[in-house]
ZABASE-622324 format. One record per residue (C-alpha): residue in three letters; x, y, z. Coordinates in Angstrom, 3 decimals, m for minus. Layout:
! residues N
r residu->ALA; east->X; north->Y; up->Z
...
! end
This chain:
! residues 164
r residu->MET; east->8.218; north->24.686; up->m26.691
r residu->LEU; east->5.908; north->21.837; up->m25.725
r residu->PHE; east->7.248; north->19.238; up->m23.245
r residu->ASP; east->7.478; north->15.807; up->m24.922
r residu->PHE; east->6.922; north->13.421; up->m22.021
r residu->ASN; east->7.740; north->10.255; up->m23.849
r residu->ASN; east->10.969; north->11.675; up->m25.387
r residu->SER; east->12.040; north->12.883; up->m21.899
r residu->LEU; east->11.121; north->9.617; up->m20.232
r residu->ASN; east->13.216; north->7.767; up->m22.863
r residu->THR; east->16.229; north->9.964; up->m22.163
r residu->ALA; east->15.773; north->9.641; up->m18.379
r residu->LEU; east->15.704; north->5.941; up->m18.615
r residu->LYS; east->18.839; north->5.890; up->m20.568
r residu->LEU; east->20.643; north->8.103; up->m18.045
r residu->ASN; east->19.555; north->6.227; up->m15.099
r residu->LYS; east->21.994; north->3.733; up->m13.495
r residu->VAL; east->19.280; north->1.218; up->m12.635
r residu->PHE; east->18.450; north->0.759; up->m16.448
r residu->ALA; east->21.964; north->1.158; up->m17.816
r residu->GLY; east->22.454; north->m1.495; up->m20.519
r residu->ALA; east->18.810; north->m1.767; up->m21.424
r residu->ASN; east->18.161; north->m1.908; up->m25.138
r residu->GLU; east->15.394; north->m0.140; up->m27.001
r residu->ASP; east->12.836; north->m3.051; up->m26.572
r residu->HIS; east->13.562; north->m3.059; up->m22.789
r residu->ILE; east->13.082; north->0.813; up->m22.585
r residu->LYS; east->9.702; north->0.315; up->m24.462
r residu->LEU; east->8.724; north->m2.375; up->m22.023
r residu->ILE; east->9.622; north->m0.224; up->m19.035
r residu->MET; east->7.710; north->2.888; up->m20.539
r residu->GLU; east->4.623; north->0.663; up->m20.917
r residu->ASN; east->4.603; north->m0.286; up->m17.133
r residu->GLY; east->4.510; north->2.761; up->m15.178
r residu->THR; east->2.595; north->5.933; up->m14.603
r residu->LYS; east->3.304; north->9.709; up->m15.121
r residu->LYS; east->3.021; north->11.702; up->m11.882
r residu->LYS; east->3.172; north->15.512; up->m12.024
r residu->PHE; east->4.304; north->17.478; up->m8.988
r residu->LYS; east->4.389; north->21.092; up->m7.988
r residu->GLU; east->7.103; north->23.054; up->m6.084
r residu->ASN; east->7.135; north->22.006; up->m2.387
r residu->ASP; east->4.877; north->18.785; up->m2.981
r residu->LEU; east->5.909; north->16.090; up->m0.501
r residu->ILE; east->6.373; north->12.940; up->m2.793
r residu->THR; east->7.491; north->10.491; up->m0.186
r residu->LYS; east->7.319; north->10.744; up->3.656
r residu->GLU; east->9.699; north->8.952; up->5.999
r residu->GLY; east->7.939; north->6.101; up->7.647
r residu->ASP; east->5.002; north->5.686; up->5.056
r residu->GLN; east->4.503; north->2.411; up->3.214
r residu->ALA; east->5.120; north->2.741; up->m0.353
r residu->GLU; east->6.743; north->0.073; up->m2.695
r residu->ASN; east->7.347; north->2.265; up->m5.761
r residu->LEU; east->10.461; north->3.217; up->m7.846
r residu->TYR; east->10.314; north->6.747; up->m8.972
r residu->LEU; east->12.387; north->8.066; up->m11.952
r residu->VAL; east->12.642; north->11.838; up->m12.252
r residu->VAL; east->11.743; north->12.876; up->m15.739
r residu->ASP; east->11.726; north->16.585; up->m15.192
r residu->GLY; east->12.281; north->18.872; up->m12.249
r residu->THR; east->14.435; north->18.955; up->m9.097
r residu->LEU; east->13.713; north->17.179; up->m5.700
r residu->GLU; east->15.421; north->17.042; up->m2.399
r residu->VAL; east->15.874; north->13.990; up->m0.239
r residu->LYS; east->16.013; north->14.707; up->3.637
r residu->LEU; east->15.680; north->13.046; up->6.850
r residu->GLU; east->13.730; north->15.838; up->8.788
r residu->GLN; east->14.659; north->16.923; up->12.291
r residu->LEU; east->11.349; north->15.453; up->13.533
r residu->SER; east->9.776; north->12.307; up->12.001
r residu->GLU; east->6.175; north->12.060; up->13.022
r residu->LYS; east->5.803; north->8.414; up->12.027
r residu->SER; east->8.741; north->7.081; up->14.029
r residu->GLY; east->8.980; north->9.703; up->16.656
r residu->THR; east->12.649; north->10.177; up->15.722
r residu->ARG; east->14.194; north->13.419; up->16.808
r residu->ARG; east->17.303; north->14.582; up->15.180
r residu->ILE; east->19.599; north->17.651; up->15.939
r residu->THR; east->18.720; north->19.200; up->12.436
r residu->ASP; east->17.361; north->18.286; up->9.076
r residu->ILE; east->19.808; north->16.049; up->7.165
r residu->LYS; east->19.968; north->16.624; up->3.428
r residu->LEU; east->20.820; north->13.460; up->1.700
r residu->ASN; east->20.544; north->14.145; up->m1.860
r residu->THR; east->19.365; north->16.402; up->m4.669
r residu->LEU; east->17.709; north->14.502; up->m7.631
r residu->LYS; east->17.286; north->15.594; up->m11.175
r residu->SER; east->16.268; north->14.208; up->m14.469
r residu->GLY; east->17.531; north->10.543; up->m14.845
r residu->ASP; east->17.827; north->10.061; up->m11.152
r residu->CYS; east->15.576; north->7.614; up->m9.203
r residu->PHE; east->14.484; north->6.979; up->m5.646
r residu->GLY; east->12.229; north->4.399; up->m3.848
r residu->GLU; east->14.505; north->1.465; up->m4.590
r residu->TYR; east->15.038; north->0.527; up->m0.947
r residu->SER; east->11.262; north->0.120; up->m0.293
r residu->LEU; east->10.586; north->m1.486; up->m3.629
r residu->ILE; east->13.237; north->m4.172; up->m2.765
r residu->ASP; east->12.775; north->m4.855; up->0.877
r residu->LYS; east->9.093; north->m3.795; up->1.238
r residu->GLN; east->9.929; north->m1.636; up->4.463
r residu->SER; east->8.664; north->1.815; up->4.924
r residu->VAL; east->10.105; north->4.860; up->3.247
r residu->SER; east->13.463; north->5.866; up->4.656
r residu->ALA; east->13.338; north->9.542; up->3.933
r residu->ASN; east->11.400; north->12.518; up->2.798
r residu->VAL; east->11.394; north->13.514; up->m0.976
r residu->ARG; east->10.117; north->16.958; up->m1.629
r residu->ALA; east->9.853; north->19.039; up->m4.874
r residu->VAL; east->12.258; north->21.937; up->m5.185
r residu->THR; east->10.772; north->22.804; up->m8.589
r residu->PRO; east->7.746; north->21.518; up->m10.493
r residu->GLY; east->8.252; north->18.488; up->m12.530
r residu->ILE; east->7.179; north->15.036; up->m13.611
r residu->LEU; east->7.977; north->11.669; up->m12.269
r residu->PHE; east->7.553; north->8.122; up->m13.811
r residu->LYS; east->6.308; north->5.816; up->m11.053
r residu->ILE; east->6.902; north->2.012; up->m11.353
r residu->SER; east->4.736; north->0.305; up->m8.715
r residu->SER; east->5.812; north->m2.955; up->m7.093
r residu->SER; east->3.452; north->m4.881; up->m9.311
r residu->ASP; east->4.541; north->m3.067; up->m12.499
r residu->PHE; east->8.241; north->m3.723; up->m11.554
r residu->GLU; east->7.240; north->m7.305; up->m11.151
r residu->LYS; east->5.614; north->m7.294; up->m14.650
r residu->ILE; east->8.624; north->m5.814; up->m16.234
r residu->THR; east->11.124; north->m8.192; up->m14.522
r residu->ASN; east->9.017; north->m11.321; up->m15.263
r residu->LYS; east->8.323; north->m10.482; up->m18.899
r residu->ASN; east->12.019; north->m10.190; up->m19.884
r residu->VAL; east->14.674; north->m12.345; up->m17.985
r residu->LEU; east->17.656; north->m10.290; up->m19.568
r residu->LEU; east->16.231; north->m7.073; up->m18.575
r residu->ALA; east->15.614; north->m8.473; up->m14.945
r residu->LYS; east->19.232; north->m9.473; up->m14.793
r residu->ILE; east->20.329; north->m6.172; up->m16.054
r residu->ILE; east->18.252; north->m4.236; up->m13.524
r residu->TYR; east->19.034; north->m6.449; up->m10.452
r residu->LYS; east->22.800; north->m6.200; up->m11.282
r residu->ASN; east->22.425; north->m2.592; up->m11.559
r residu->LEU; east->20.636; north->m2.148; up->m8.408
r residu->LEU; east->23.105; north->m4.368; up->m6.445
r residu->GLU; east->25.976; north->m2.113; up->m7.846
r residu->LEU; east->24.045; north->1.019; up->m6.900
r residu->LEU; east->23.344; north->m0.142; up->m3.367
r residu->VAL; east->26.874; north->m1.506; up->m2.730
r residu->THR; east->28.353; north->1.742; up->m3.901
r residu->ARG; east->26.145; north->3.636; up->m1.403
r residu->LEU; east->27.140; north->1.214; up->1.367
r residu->ARG; east->30.852; north->1.557; up->0.644
r residu->LYS; east->30.460; north->5.430; up->0.757
r residu->LYS; east->28.596; north->5.196; up->4.076
r residu->ASP; east->31.252; north->2.837; up->5.398
r residu->LYS; east->33.917; north->5.342; up->4.266
r residu->GLU; east->31.943; north->8.273; up->5.976
r residu->LEU; east->31.676; north->6.302; up->9.203
r residu->ASP; east->35.274; north->5.324; up->9.197
r residu->ASP; east->36.346; north->9.016; up->8.564
r residu->VAL; east->34.162; north->10.077; up->11.638
r residu->LEU; east->35.553; north->7.270; up->13.855
r residu->ILE; east->39.233; north->8.065; up->12.992
r residu->ILE; east->38.771; north->11.602; up->14.018
r residu->MET; east->37.452; north->10.664; up->17.343
! end
């Protein structure tokens, strides 16, 4: 069976929390403002400390997000690698750097071959400038996603501090 990138991308966008609530015209606008990026197993997609202002949407495949024991860029040494997440179709990453223009905060490596949809900072700007309603939807969803992560980290920190 042949892989239908456009259909898979459409599905991934509809599954993604950042684009939740986007209508068909919004989805079409997003699909017109990004690029397809294939990857192979074990490819390093983003590297902690690198400068990259892109939002990546997983269309197909599996990726792993890690803080590695030794970060070459920052010189950070950790006791061990820290696995942060496993990403699959419909998941995204890169939103931190897209929003704050800071360096990449973790390594993302391919577990399986697959395809990403990359939205650069300039493409993201085109999307949000072209449709105010879509911009409102995306920024609201991003805010909710980031607040949810922050609350989870706060809870994890609280659990650790209570034990001590």
